N, C-alpha and C positions, 0 to 999 in steps of 0.2 A: 636628771643623773643622779647615781647613788654616789654619794663618799663616804671612800675608809677612814676607818680609824690608825691613827699614826699607830696605836698598838696591838703588834700583833696577835692573833690569838692562838697560838703556839708556843710551846716553850721553848723550841730552837727559834723561831723567829725573836721572841724575848729577848733569847740570849744575844742572836746576831745583832740586834736596837743596842742593847747594851753597850756590845761590843764597839759597836761604832759612835755613837755617842762619847762616852772612855774617849774614844782615840783622836776625835773630832773632835771636841769641845775645848780642850786647851786653850786652841787659836781665838777663843771670845772668851777666855776667862777674863782677860782685864776688861773689857767694852761691858760685858754683862757683868763684873763686880762680883765671881766667883772667888769664893775663898780657896787658902790651899787643903784647907779642912774638908770642904764639899767634893772639891776634886779630888783627893783621895778616899774619899768615902763611895764616890760614887764608880771610882776605878775598883775599887776591892771589891762593890758588890757584884761589877761586870765581872769579873774573875772567880769571885767564890758563884755564881749561876752559873758560869759556864763550865765550873770542876761538877759541880750540884748534876747538873744535866747529863754530863760525861757518864759518873758515877751511875746516874739510873741506866743507860740505857747498858751499860758493863751488867750491872743487876740482870735486865731483863734477859739480856743473853745468857746469864750461866743459869735465870731459872728455865728457860726453854732446854740448855744443855742437861739438866738434870731432870727434867718430866721425861724429853728421848732418853738418857738412861736407864730411867725408873720401868719405863715402859719395856727398853729391850731386856733388863732382867725379869721383869715379869711374862713375857710374851716369848721370849727368843731372838733368835738374830745371832750375829757376827758376834763372838765371844769380846767381852773387852776386860783390858788387861788397866786401866786406871781407874779408879774412882773420877768424875770430876771435876777437875781443879777450879776453887773458887779464885777469882778475878784479886791481883793487888791494887793497892790504893797507887795510880799513877803518880808519879813524882814529877814536880815539885807540889806539895801539898800547902794552897794557901790557907792564911788564918781564915779563921770562920769569922762570920760575921754576925749582925743583929736580924732576926728574922725580918721578913716583910719588904723583901727587893724590890719588887712591882710597885706597889702603895709607895714606897716612899721615893722610888722615880719618876711616878704619875706626881707626886707633889713638888717633886725638883723640878720638872718641866712647866708645872704650872706658874710657878715661882722665874721660871726665865724668862717665860709668855708675859708676864706683867711685867718685866726690868722694862724702863722707859729705852734703852737702847736695840731694846729687839726689834727684831724685821722677821716680814716673810721669808725676807732669803734667807738669813742664818736659820729660819725652823725648817728650812727645806735641805741646808746641807746637814742640818743633825738629824734629817728624815723624821722629826715630828709633829710635821703638817699631814693631814689625811689628805687624799688624794681623790677626785674622782677618777671614774673609773667605767667600765663598761667589759662586764662577763660575758667571753665569747670562748666556753667550754669545748669548740669544736678543733680549734687551734691546738689546743694543752696536748703535750706531749711529754711525759717523763724521760729523764735522764738518771738512770743508772748507775750505782759503781757498788764495790763491796768492800770489808774488811774479813779476817779471821779473827774468831775468839775458840779460842781452845779446839782448834782445828774446826766448825763450824762457823759458815758462811753467814753473813749477816749484809741483807742488801739494802743498800744505803740510797735516801731518797728526799726529797723535798714536798710536800705538801701545798702549798702556796692555797690558790681558794676553793682548791678540791675537797669533798667529802670523805673519801678514802683511795685509797689504790687496789687493783685485783693484780695479783700475782701468779702466773704459769712456771711450771719448772719443767724441763726435761734432764732427767736422768740420766740419758746415755743407756738406757734399759730395752731400745726398742718401742717403748709409748710413747714417745716423741712427747711433747707440751702438755700438760695434765693442769689443772687448778690445785694451786700452793695454801693460797688466802688471801680475804681483804683484809686490807689492816686499815686502821684510822689513822693511828701516829707513827711516824716516821722512828726509826728504822726498822726492820724487819729480819731477824733472827729464822734461820731453819736449820730447826731442830732434829733433822732427819738422822736415820745411824750412818757413821763415817762409814767406807768402805773397807774392808780387810785390813789389817796392817801389811804395811809393806806396799800396799799397791795405791794407784793414783784412780780420778777418773776426772770427766771434765762437767760440771752441773751447768745448766743453762737458763738464765730467767730472764722472763719481760715480761711487761706490765705495763698498767692503763689505768686512767684517773678513770674513779667514779665522782659523779656529781648528782647529787636526789636520786641516788639508787641506781642508776646507770651508769653504764658506761659512756665515756665522754673522750673526744679526740683521736690521737693516733697512737698505736702500739709504740712502745718504748724500743728501741735498736734492742737488740738480744745481747745479755750480760754472757760473758763465759767465765765459770770460775774451777781453778783447779784443786779437788778437793782429796787429800789424804789418809791414809789409815794409819 
């Protein structure tokens, strides 16, 4: 039976692990003789990495919006009234930290596991022990949610052990669900031109996991998003 590494492969999972360890480790600080400096460094790394990941997602969404706007200017369509607005840095902005967060975290975990008071129970609580797993893609089903960036929907999802997801969209134009994209990393902005100003429409999305280039599991429930011009 294969055993997974405790370290997630995707950046979203790494951020989740850093957040969890930073929040859970203080109760073991005395037992494992963790200094206040090391604890503060770990917590600062977790905050900084989460912030950097969010900035990357915002930048991706803006990139897709700019591409859609450029294509609309080139090819025609609904007249635009504003240039795409760059996203502002969300507040609060955390202090910058030294590069190498994940290698630094891995070395820190190695130190924890070498401590005389460390136990597998602590490792399980901190989620720094890989577990045996059975891959059964037939049971996988996506849960979709959404957020809006400059009016454009972003389909929010988690990757898990899948290779990618395949997303279909229904723009309420009589064509039903049509192929949108196969995406390998969360999350997925939809850069399609928005409805005319002063109008709105419901766009619907559904998705299915892909594993080794094949659809697996069940289709997600339909996600409905109200999009306005």
